[in-house]
CHARMM internal coordinates of N, CA and C (Angstrom, degrees):
IC EDIT
DIST 1 N 1 CA 1.4530
DIST 1 CA 1 C 1.5349
ANGL 1 N 1 CA 1 C 109.55
DIST 1 C 2 N 1.3134
ANGL 1 CA 1 C 2 N 114.89
DIHE 1 N 1 CA 1 C 2 N 138.76
DIST 2 N 2 CA 1.4650
ANGL 1 C 2 N 2 CA 120.95
DIHE 1 CA 1 C 2 N 2 CA 176.04
DIST 2 CA 2 C 1.5292
ANGL 2 N 2 CA 2 C 107.43
DIHE 1 C 2 N 2 CA 2 C -90.81
DIST 2 C 3 N 1.2951
ANGL 2 CA 2 C 3 N 115.51
DIHE 2 N 2 CA 2 C 3 N 128.23
DIST 3 N 3 CA 1.4677
ANGL 2 C 3 N 3 CA 121.12
DIHE 2 CA 2 C 3 N 3 CA -176.09
DIST 3 CA 3 C 1.5331
ANGL 3 N 3 CA 3 C 111.39
DIHE 2 C 3 N 3 CA 3 C -72.99
DIST 3 C 4 N 1.3605
ANGL 3 CA 3 C 4 N 117.30
DIHE 3 N 3 CA 3 C 4 N 145.59
DIST 4 N 4 CA 1.4586
ANGL 3 C 4 N 4 CA 120.79
DIHE 3 CA 3 C 4 N 4 CA 174.14
DIST 4 CA 4 C 1.5355
ANGL 4 N 4 CA 4 C 110.67
DIHE 3 C 4 N 4 CA 4 C -55.25
DIST 4 C 5 N 1.3106
ANGL 4 CA 4 C 5 N 116.15
DIHE 4 N 4 CA 4 C 5 N 148.88
DIST 5 N 5 CA 1.4641
ANGL 4 C 5 N 5 CA 126.43
DIHE 4 CA 4 C 5 N 5 CA -178.95
DIST 5 CA 5 C 1.5283
ANGL 5 N 5 CA 5 C 113.41
DIHE 4 C 5 N 5 CA 5 C 74.98
DIST 5 C 6 N 1.3492
ANGL 5 CA 5 C 6 N 118.32
DIHE 5 N 5 CA 5 C 6 N 1.51
DIST 6 N 6 CA 1.4597
ANGL 5 C 6 N 6 CA 120.59
DIHE 5 CA 5 C 6 N 6 CA 172.55
DIST 6 CA 6 C 1.5248
ANGL 6 N 6 CA 6 C 108.21
DIHE 5 C 6 N 6 CA 6 C -70.91
DIST 6 C 7 N 1.3189
ANGL 6 CA 6 C 7 N 117.25
DIHE 6 N 6 CA 6 C 7 N 136.70
DIST 7 N 7 CA 1.4658
ANGL 6 C 7 N 7 CA 121.44
DIHE 6 CA 6 C 7 N 7 CA 178.32
DIST 7 CA 7 C 1.5245
ANGL 7 N 7 CA 7 C 108.09
DIHE 6 C 7 N 7 CA 7 C -106.67
DIST 7 C 8 N 1.3262
ANGL 7 CA 7 C 8 N 115.91
DIHE 7 N 7 CA 7 C 8 N 124.86
DIST 8 N 8 CA 1.4613
ANGL 7 C 8 N 8 CA 122.72
DIHE 7 CA 7 C 8 N 8 CA -179.95
DIST 8 CA 8 C 1.5185
ANGL 8 N 8 CA 8 C 109.76
DIHE 7 C 8 N 8 CA 8 C -105.35
DIST 8 C 9 N 1.3123
ANGL 8 CA 8 C 9 N 116.33
DIHE 8 N 8 CA 8 C 9 N 137.03
DIST 9 N 9 CA 1.4675
ANGL 8 C 9 N 9 CA 124.13
DIHE 8 CA 8 C 9 N 9 CA 178.03
DIST 9 CA 9 C 1.5271
ANGL 9 N 9 CA 9 C 112.25
DIHE 8 C 9 N 9 CA 9 C 52.70
DIST 9 C 10 N 1.3208
ANGL 9 CA 9 C 10 N 116.35
DIHE 9 N 9 CA 9 C 10 N 33.46
DIST 10 N 10 CA 1.4750
ANGL 9 C 10 N 10 CA 122.07
DIHE 9 CA 9 C 10 N 10 CA -179.18
DIST 10 CA 10 C 1.5231
ANGL 10 N 10 CA 10 C 112.34
DIHE 9 C 10 N 10 CA 10 C 52.02
DIST 10 C 11 N 1.3279
ANGL 10 CA 10 C 11 N 116.30
DIHE 10 N 10 CA 10 C 11 N 31.29
DIST 11 N 11 CA 1.4534
ANGL 10 C 11 N 11 CA 119.56
DIHE 10 CA 10 C 11 N 11 CA -174.17
DIST 11 CA 11 C 1.5230
ANGL 11 N 11 CA 11 C 114.36
DIHE 10 C 11 N 11 CA 11 C -144.25
DIST 11 C 12 N 1.3323
ANGL 11 CA 11 C 12 N 117.82
DIHE 11 N 11 CA 11 C 12 N -46.67
DIST 12 N 12 CA 1.4613
ANGL 11 C 12 N 12 CA 121.84
DIHE 11 CA 11 C 12 N 12 CA -171.34
DIST 12 CA 12 C 1.5263
ANGL 12 N 12 CA 12 C 110.77
DIHE 11 C 12 N 12 CA 12 C -103.72
DIST 12 C 13 N 1.3308
ANGL 12 CA 12 C 13 N 116.94
DIHE 12 N 12 CA 12 C 13 N 116.67
DIST 13 N 13 CA 1.4671
ANGL 12 C 13 N 13 CA 121.42
DIHE 12 CA 12 C 13 N 13 CA 176.89
DIST 13 CA 13 C 1.5182
ANGL 13 N 13 CA 13 C 108.69
DIHE 12 C 13 N 13 CA 13 C -96.11
DIST 13 C 14 N 1.3336
ANGL 13 CA 13 C 14 N 116.55
DIHE 13 N 13 CA 13 C 14 N 119.65
DIST 14 N 14 CA 1.4664
ANGL 13 C 14 N 14 CA 121.91
DIHE 13 CA 13 C 14 N 14 CA -178.51
DIST 14 CA 14 C 1.5212
ANGL 14 N 14 CA 14 C 109.58
DIHE 13 C 14 N 14 CA 14 C -68.09
DIST 14 C 15 N 1.3366
ANGL 14 CA 14 C 15 N 115.76
DIHE 14 N 14 CA 14 C 15 N 130.11
DIST 15 N 15 CA 1.4634
ANGL 14 C 15 N 15 CA 121.93
DIHE 14 CA 14 C 15 N 15 CA 177.02
DIST 15 CA 15 C 1.5192
ANGL 15 N 15 CA 15 C 109.82
DIHE 14 C 15 N 15 CA 15 C -96.85
DIST 15 C 16 N 1.3497
ANGL 15 CA 15 C 16 N 116.84
DIHE 15 N 15 CA 15 C 16 N -53.69
DIST 16 N 16 CA 1.4609
ANGL 15 C 16 N 16 CA 120.33
DIHE 15 CA 15 C 16 N 16 CA -178.95
DIST 16 CA 16 C 1.5294
ANGL 16 N 16 CA 16 C 110.24
DIHE 15 C 16 N 16 CA 16 C -163.47
DIST 16 C 17 N 1.3129
ANGL 16 CA 16 C 17 N 115.01
DIHE 16 N 16 CA 16 C 17 N 165.36
DIST 17 N 17 CA 1.4649
ANGL 16 C 17 N 17 CA 122.46
DIHE 16 CA 16 C 17 N 17 CA 175.69
DIST 17 CA 17 C 1.5263
ANGL 17 N 17 CA 17 C 107.87
DIHE 16 C 17 N 17 CA 17 C -87.40
DIST 17 C 18 N 1.3435
ANGL 17 CA 17 C 18 N 117.09
DIHE 17 N 17 CA 17 C 18 N 127.01
DIST 18 N 18 CA 1.4693
ANGL 17 C 18 N 18 CA 122.09
DIHE 17 CA 17 C 18 N 18 CA 175.55
DIST 18 CA 18 C 1.5174
ANGL 18 N 18 CA 18 C 111.19
DIHE 17 C 18 N 18 CA 18 C -84.40
DIST 18 C 19 N 1.3394
ANGL 18 CA 18 C 19 N 115.36
DIHE 18 N 18 CA 18 C 19 N -49.72
DIST 19 N 19 CA 1.4592
ANGL 18 C 19 N 19 CA 120.73
DIHE 18 CA 18 C 19 N 19 CA -170.52
DIST 19 CA 19 C 1.5223
ANGL 19 N 19 CA 19 C 109.71
DIHE 18 C 19 N 19 CA 19 C -156.26
DIST 19 C 20 N 1.3309
ANGL 19 CA 19 C 20 N 116.08
DIHE 19 N 19 CA 19 C 20 N 147.70
DIST 20 N 20 CA 1.4541
ANGL 19 C 20 N 20 CA 120.02
DIHE 19 CA 19 C 20 N 20 CA 175.90
DIST 20 CA 20 C 1.5199
ANGL 20 N 20 CA 20 C 109.24
DIHE 19 C 20 N 20 CA 20 C -137.28
DIST 20 C 21 N 1.3164
ANGL 20 CA 20 C 21 N 117.03
DIHE 20 N 20 CA 20 C 21 N 134.32
DIST 21 N 21 CA 1.4616
ANGL 20 C 21 N 21 CA 125.32
DIHE 20 CA 20 C 21 N 21 CA 178.40
DIST 21 CA 21 C 1.5089
ANGL 21 N 21 CA 21 C 106.23
DIHE 20 C 21 N 21 CA 21 C -163.52
DIST 21 C 22 N 1.3443
ANGL 21 CA 21 C 22 N 117.56
DIHE 21 N 21 CA 21 C 22 N -120.95
DIST 22 N 22 CA 1.4638
ANGL 21 C 22 N 22 CA 119.74
DIHE 21 CA 21 C 22 N 22 CA 174.59
DIST 22 CA 22 C 1.5288
ANGL 22 N 22 CA 22 C 110.55
DIHE 21 C 22 N 22 CA 22 C -70.50
DIST 22 C 23 N 1.3151
ANGL 22 CA 22 C 23 N 116.18
DIHE 22 N 22 CA 22 C 23 N -13.73
DIST 23 N 23 CA 1.4568
ANGL 22 C 23 N 23 CA 122.69
DIHE 22 CA 22 C 23 N 23 CA 172.63
DIST 23 CA 23 C 1.5308
ANGL 23 N 23 CA 23 C 107.65
DIHE 22 C 23 N 23 CA 23 C -149.55
DIST 23 C 24 N 1.3099
ANGL 23 CA 23 C 24 N 115.23
DIHE 23 N 23 CA 23 C 24 N 159.96
DIST 24 N 24 CA 1.4653
ANGL 23 C 24 N 24 CA 120.38
DIHE 23 CA 23 C 24 N 24 CA 176.12
DIST 24 CA 24 C 1.5181
ANGL 24 N 24 CA 24 C 108.13
DIHE 23 C 24 N 24 CA 24 C -108.85
DIST 24 C 25 N 1.3269
ANGL 24 CA 24 C 25 N 116.41
DIHE 24 N 24 CA 24 C 25 N 142.91
DIST 25 N 25 CA 1.4574
ANGL 24 C 25 N 25 CA 121.70
DIHE 24 CA 24 C 25 N 25 CA 176.90
DIST 25 CA 25 C 1.5282
ANGL 25 N 25 CA 25 C 107.40
DIHE 24 C 25 N 25 CA 25 C -119.64
DIST 25 C 26 N 1.3204
ANGL 25 CA 25 C 26 N 115.56
DIHE 25 N 25 CA 25 C 26 N 128.24
DIST 26 N 26 CA 1.4557
ANGL 25 C 26 N 26 CA 121.82
DIHE 25 CA 25 C 26 N 26 CA -177.54
DIST 26 CA 26 C 1.5193
ANGL 26 N 26 CA 26 C 110.67
DIHE 25 C 26 N 26 CA 26 C -117.20
DIST 26 C 27 N 1.3216
ANGL 26 CA 26 C 27 N 116.19
DIHE 26 N 26 CA 26 C 27 N 146.09
DIST 27 N 27 CA 1.4602
ANGL 26 C 27 N 27 CA 121.09
DIHE 26 CA 26 C 27 N 27 CA 166.16
DIST 27 CA 27 C 1.5202
ANGL 27 N 27 CA 27 C 106.04
DIHE 26 C 27 N 27 CA 27 C -84.78
DIST 27 C 28 N 1.3316
ANGL 27 CA 27 C 28 N 116.73
DIHE 27 N 27 CA 27 C 28 N 134.60
DIST 28 N 28 CA 1.4605
ANGL 27 C 28 N 28 CA 120.88
DIHE 27 CA 27 C 28 N 28 CA -179.57
DIST 28 CA 28 C 1.5212
ANGL 28 N 28 CA 28 C 110.09
DIHE 27 C 28 N 28 CA 28 C -142.14
DIST 28 C 29 N 1.3114
ANGL 28 CA 28 C 29 N 115.54
DIHE 28 N 28 CA 28 C 29 N 154.62
DIST 29 N 29 CA 1.4616
ANGL 28 C 29 N 29 CA 121.45
DIHE 28 CA 28 C 29 N 29 CA 173.42
DIST 29 CA 29 C 1.5149
ANGL 29 N 29 CA 29 C 108.24
DIHE 28 C 29 N 29 CA 29 C -97.28
DIST 29 C 30 N 1.3325
ANGL 29 CA 29 C 30 N 116.10
DIHE 29 N 29 CA 29 C 30 N 124.92
DIST 30 N 30 CA 1.4666
ANGL 29 C 30 N 30 CA 121.15
DIHE 29 CA 29 C 30 N 30 CA 173.95
DIST 30 CA 30 C 1.5193
ANGL 30 N 30 CA 30 C 106.16
DIHE 29 C 30 N 30 CA 30 C -82.60
DIST 30 C 31 N 1.3148
ANGL 30 CA 30 C 31 N 116.50
DIHE 30 N 30 CA 30 C 31 N 106.93
DIST 31 N 31 CA 1.4585
ANGL 30 C 31 N 31 CA 120.80
DIHE 30 CA 30 C 31 N 31 CA -173.81
DIST 31 CA 31 C 1.5203
ANGL 31 N 31 CA 31 C 113.24
DIHE 30 C 31 N 31 CA 31 C -75.02
DIST 31 C 32 N 1.3294
ANGL 31 CA 31 C 32 N 118.36
DIHE 31 N 31 CA 31 C 32 N -16.02
DIST 32 N 32 CA 1.4716
ANGL 31 C 32 N 32 CA 120.43
DIHE 31 CA 31 C 32 N 32 CA 177.00
DIST 32 CA 32 C 1.5213
ANGL 32 N 32 CA 32 C 111.18
DIHE 31 C 32 N 32 CA 32 C -83.35
DIST 32 C 33 N 1.3421
ANGL 32 CA 32 C 33 N 117.12
DIHE 32 N 32 CA 32 C 33 N -38.53
DIST 33 N 33 CA 1.4665
ANGL 32 C 33 N 33 CA 120.75
DIHE 32 CA 32 C 33 N 33 CA -176.60
DIST 33 CA 33 C 1.5258
ANGL 33 N 33 CA 33 C 112.88
DIHE 32 C 33 N 33 CA 33 C -102.54
DIST 33 C 34 N 1.3317
ANGL 33 CA 33 C 34 N 117.27
DIHE 33 N 33 CA 33 C 34 N -3.94
DIST 34 N 34 CA 1.4731
ANGL 33 C 34 N 34 CA 123.24
DIHE 33 CA 33 C 34 N 34 CA 178.54
DIST 34 CA 34 C 1.5225
ANGL 34 N 34 CA 34 C 112.38
DIHE 33 C 34 N 34 CA 34 C 56.55
DIST 34 C 35 N 1.3393
ANGL 34 CA 34 C 35 N 115.98
DIHE 34 N 34 CA 34 C 35 N 48.88
DIST 35 N 35 CA 1.4603
ANGL 34 C 35 N 35 CA 119.50
DIHE 34 CA 34 C 35 N 35 CA 173.91
DIST 35 CA 35 C 1.5225
ANGL 35 N 35 CA 35 C 110.50
DIHE 34 C 35 N 35 CA 35 C -143.05
DIST 35 C 36 N 1.3286
ANGL 35 CA 35 C 36 N 115.93
DIHE 35 N 35 CA 35 C 36 N 170.57
DIST 36 N 36 CA 1.4534
ANGL 35 C 36 N 36 CA 122.28
DIHE 35 CA 35 C 36 N 36 CA -178.98
DIST 36 CA 36 C 1.5204
ANGL 36 N 36 CA 36 C 109.80
DIHE 35 C 36 N 36 CA 36 C -93.16
DIST 36 C 37 N 1.3352
ANGL 36 CA 36 C 37 N 116.37
DIHE 36 N 36 CA 36 C 37 N 136.46
DIST 37 N 37 CA 1.4636
ANGL 36 C 37 N 37 CA 121.74
DIHE 36 CA 36 C 37 N 37 CA -179.47
DIST 37 CA 37 C 1.5241
ANGL 37 N 37 CA 37 C 109.28
DIHE 36 C 37 N 37 CA 37 C -132.62
DIST 37 C 38 N 1.3272
ANGL 37 CA 37 C 38 N 115.58
DIHE 37 N 37 CA 37 C 38 N 166.06
DIST 38 N 38 CA 1.4593
ANGL 37 C 38 N 38 CA 121.92
DIHE 37 CA 37 C 38 N 38 CA 171.89
DIST 38 CA 38 C 1.5239
ANGL 38 N 38 CA 38 C 107.59
DIHE 37 C 38 N 38 CA 38 C -109.68
DIST 38 C 39 N 1.3214
ANGL 38 CA 38 C 39 N 116.40
DIHE 38 N 38 CA 38 C 39 N 133.72
DIST 39 N 39 CA 1.4662
ANGL 38 C 39 N 39 CA 121.82
DIHE 38 CA 38 C 39 N 39 CA 177.85
DIST 39 CA 39 C 1.5187
ANGL 39 N 39 CA 39 C 108.62
DIHE 38 C 39 N 39 CA 39 C -116.98
DIST 39 C 40 N 1.3195
ANGL 39 CA 39 C 40 N 116.45
DIHE 39 N 39 CA 39 C 40 N 136.41
DIST 40 N 40 CA 1.4645
ANGL 39 C 40 N 40 CA 121.84
DIHE 39 CA 39 C 40 N 40 CA 179.70
DIST 40 CA 40 C 1.5213
ANGL 40 N 40 CA 40 C 109.45
DIHE 39 C 40 N 40 CA 40 C -109.18
DIST 40 C 41 N 1.3263
ANGL 40 CA 40 C 41 N 115.50
DIHE 40 N 40 CA 40 C 41 N 130.51
DIST 41 N 41 CA 1.4607
ANGL 40 C 41 N 41 CA 122.53
DIHE 40 CA 40 C 41 N 41 CA 175.11
DIST 41 CA 41 C 1.5180
ANGL 41 N 41 CA 41 C 107.23
DIHE 40 C 41 N 41 CA 41 C -112.40
DIST 41 C 42 N 1.3202
ANGL 41 CA 41 C 42 N 117.64
DIHE 41 N 41 CA 41 C 42 N 117.76
DIST 42 N 42 CA 1.4642
ANGL 41 C 42 N 42 CA 120.67
DIHE 41 CA 41 C 42 N 42 CA -179.04
DIST 42 CA 42 C 1.5175
ANGL 42 N 42 CA 42 C 110.28
DIHE 41 C 42 N 42 CA 42 C -95.81
DIST 42 C 43 N 1.3311
ANGL 42 CA 42 C 43 N 116.30
DIHE 42 N 42 CA 42 C 43 N 151.37
DIST 43 N 43 CA 1.4502
ANGL 42 C 43 N 43 CA 121.77
DIHE 42 CA 42 C 43 N 43 CA -175.38
DIST 43 CA 43 C 1.5117
ANGL 43 N 43 CA 43 C 113.34
DIHE 42 C 43 N 43 CA 43 C -114.25
DIST 43 C 44 N 1.3312
ANGL 43 CA 43 C 44 N 119.14
DIHE 43 N 43 CA 43 C 44 N -5.38
DIST 44 N 44 CA 1.4514
ANGL 43 C 44 N 44 CA 120.49
DIHE 43 CA 43 C 44 N 44 CA -178.50
DIST 44 CA 44 C 1.5147
ANGL 44 N 44 CA 44 C 109.50
DIHE 43 C 44 N 44 CA 44 C -103.15
DIST 44 C 45 N 1.3306
ANGL 44 CA 44 C 45 N 116.65
DIHE 44 N 44 CA 44 C 45 N 134.41
DIST 45 N 45 CA 1.4563
ANGL 44 C 45 N 45 CA 121.82
DIHE 44 CA 44 C 45 N 45 CA -177.31
DIST 45 CA 45 C 1.5214
ANGL 45 N 45 CA 45 C 111.64
DIHE 44 C 45 N 45 CA 45 C -82.91
DIST 45 C 46 N 1.3224
ANGL 45 CA 45 C 46 N 115.40
DIHE 45 N 45 CA 45 C 46 N 160.44
DIST 46 N 46 CA 1.4545
ANGL 45 C 46 N 46 CA 121.59
DIHE 45 CA 45 C 46 N 46 CA 175.29
DIST 46 CA 46 C 1.5123
ANGL 46 N 46 CA 46 C 114.73
DIHE 45 C 46 N 46 CA 46 C 72.65
DIST 46 C 47 N 1.3109
ANGL 46 CA 46 C 47 N 118.23
DIHE 46 N 46 CA 46 C 47 N 12.17
DIST 47 N 47 CA 1.4621
ANGL 46 C 47 N 47 CA 121.02
DIHE 46 CA 46 C 47 N 47 CA -177.03
DIST 47 CA 47 C 1.5243
ANGL 47 N 47 CA 47 C 111.38
DIHE 46 C 47 N 47 CA 47 C -113.67
DIST 47 C 48 N 1.3365
ANGL 47 CA 47 C 48 N 117.28
DIHE 47 N 47 CA 47 C 48 N 22.11
DIST 48 N 48 CA 1.4524
ANGL 47 C 48 N 48 CA 120.46
DIHE 47 CA 47 C 48 N 48 CA -176.80
DIST 48 CA 48 C 1.5209
ANGL 48 N 48 CA 48 C 112.09
DIHE 47 C 48 N 48 CA 48 C -59.92
DIST 48 C 49 N 1.3371
ANGL 48 CA 48 C 49 N 117.71
DIHE 48 N 48 CA 48 C 49 N -39.20
DIST 49 N 49 CA 1.4654
ANGL 48 C 49 N 49 CA 121.13
DIHE 48 CA 48 C 49 N 49 CA -178.11
DIST 49 CA 49 C 1.5262
ANGL 49 N 49 CA 49 C 111.00
DIHE 48 C 49 N 49 CA 49 C -60.45
DIST 49 C 50 N 1.3285
ANGL 49 CA 49 C 50 N 117.32
DIHE 49 N 49 CA 49 C 50 N -42.80
DIST 50 N 50 CA 1.4670
ANGL 49 C 50 N 50 CA 121.22
DIHE 49 CA 49 C 50 N 50 CA 178.50
DIST 50 CA 50 C 1.5263
ANGL 50 N 50 CA 50 C 109.61
DIHE 49 C 50 N 50 CA 50 C -63.91
DIST 50 C 51 N 1.3249
ANGL 50 CA 50 C 51 N 116.55
DIHE 50 N 50 CA 50 C 51 N -43.13
DIST 51 N 51 CA 1.4604
ANGL 50 C 51 N 51 CA 120.76
DIHE 50 CA 50 C 51 N 51 CA 179.01
DIST 51 CA 51 C 1.5223
ANGL 51 N 51 CA 51 C 110.85
DIHE 50 C 51 N 51 CA 51 C -63.41
DIST 51 C 52 N 1.3336
ANGL 51 CA 51 C 52 N 117.09
DIHE 51 N 51 CA 51 C 52 N -42.18
DIST 52 N 52 CA 1.4554
ANGL 51 C 52 N 52 CA 121.32
DIHE 51 CA 51 C 52 N 52 CA 179.08
DIST 52 CA 52 C 1.5326
ANGL 52 N 52 CA 52 C 111.08
DIHE 51 C 52 N 52 CA 52 C -61.94
DIST 52 C 53 N 1.3183
ANGL 52 CA 52 C 53 N 117.44
DIHE 52 N 52 CA 52 C 53 N -40.43
DIST 53 N 53 CA 1.4659
ANGL 52 C 53 N 53 CA 120.87
DIHE 52 CA 52 C 53 N 53 CA 177.99
DIST 53 CA 53 C 1.5195
ANGL 53 N 53 CA 53 C 111.11
DIHE 52 C 53 N 53 CA 53 C -63.97
DIST 53 C 54 N 1.3330
ANGL 53 CA 53 C 54 N 115.82
DIHE 53 N 53 CA 53 C 54 N -41.03
DIST 54 N 54 CA 1.4741
ANGL 53 C 54 N 54 CA 119.66
DIHE 53 CA 53 C 54 N 54 CA 178.26
DIST 54 CA 54 C 1.5236
ANGL 54 N 54 CA 54 C 110.76
DIHE 53 C 54 N 54 CA 54 C -62.80
DIST 54 C 55 N 1.3174
ANGL 54 CA 54 C 55 N 117.29
DIHE 54 N 54 CA 54 C 55 N -42.87
DIST 55 N 55 CA 1.4683
ANGL 54 C 55 N 55 CA 121.18
DIHE 54 CA 54 C 55 N 55 CA 179.65
DIST 55 CA 55 C 1.5203
ANGL 55 N 55 CA 55 C 110.64
DIHE 54 C 55 N 55 CA 55 C -62.38
DIST 55 C 56 N 1.3263
ANGL 55 CA 55 C 56 N 116.80
DIHE 55 N 55 CA 55 C 56 N -43.79
DIST 56 N 56 CA 1.4749
ANGL 55 C 56 N 56 CA 120.49
DIHE 55 CA 55 C 56 N 56 CA 179.93
DIST 56 CA 56 C 1.5434
ANGL 56 N 56 CA 56 C 110.72
DIHE 55 C 56 N 56 CA 56 C -63.95
DIST 56 C 57 N 1.3228
ANGL 56 CA 56 C 57 N 116.34
DIHE 56 N 56 CA 56 C 57 N -41.17
DIST 57 N 57 CA 1.4560
ANGL 56 C 57 N 57 CA 120.07
DIHE 56 CA 56 C 57 N 57 CA 179.06
DIST 57 CA 57 C 1.5245
ANGL 57 N 57 CA 57 C 111.21
DIHE 56 C 57 N 57 CA 57 C -63.29
DIST 57 C 58 N 1.3161
ANGL 57 CA 57 C 58 N 117.25
DIHE 57 N 57 CA 57 C 58 N -44.98
DIST 58 N 58 CA 1.4613
ANGL 57 C 58 N 58 CA 121.53
DIHE 57 CA 57 C 58 N 58 CA -179.55
DIST 58 CA 58 C 1.5240
ANGL 58 N 58 CA 58 C 112.48
DIHE 57 C 58 N 58 CA 58 C -68.05
DIST 58 C 59 N 1.3251
ANGL 58 CA 58 C 59 N 116.88
DIHE 58 N 58 CA 58 C 59 N -26.28
DIST 59 N 59 CA 1.4729
ANGL 58 C 59 N 59 CA 120.36
DIHE 58 CA 58 C 59 N 59 CA -179.44
DIST 59 CA 59 C 1.5142
ANGL 59 N 59 CA 59 C 112.32
DIHE 58 C 59 N 59 CA 59 C -76.91
DIST 59 C 60 N 1.3344
ANGL 59 CA 59 C 60 N 118.10
DIHE 59 N 59 CA 59 C 60 N -18.32
DIST 60 N 60 CA 1.4811
ANGL 59 C 60 N 60 CA 118.98
DIHE 59 CA 59 C 60 N 60 CA -177.69
DIST 60 CA 60 C 1.5020
ANGL 60 N 60 CA 60 C 113.00
DIHE 59 C 60 N 60 CA 60 C -87.11
END
COOR INIT
IC SEED 1 N 1 CA 1 C
IC BUILD
């Protein structure tokens, strides 16, 4: 688990954990764009391609 107030990539400040299972979803503040975002932390290895496809789909 990532602790609240942790800053990732000098940009995202973790607010709280939303959900944990095969991945964790956190509420975070994007300090560059001044808005709230959701960040997903995955726990299974070798699945980067699936994660990348999901990110691309959500971005469109």
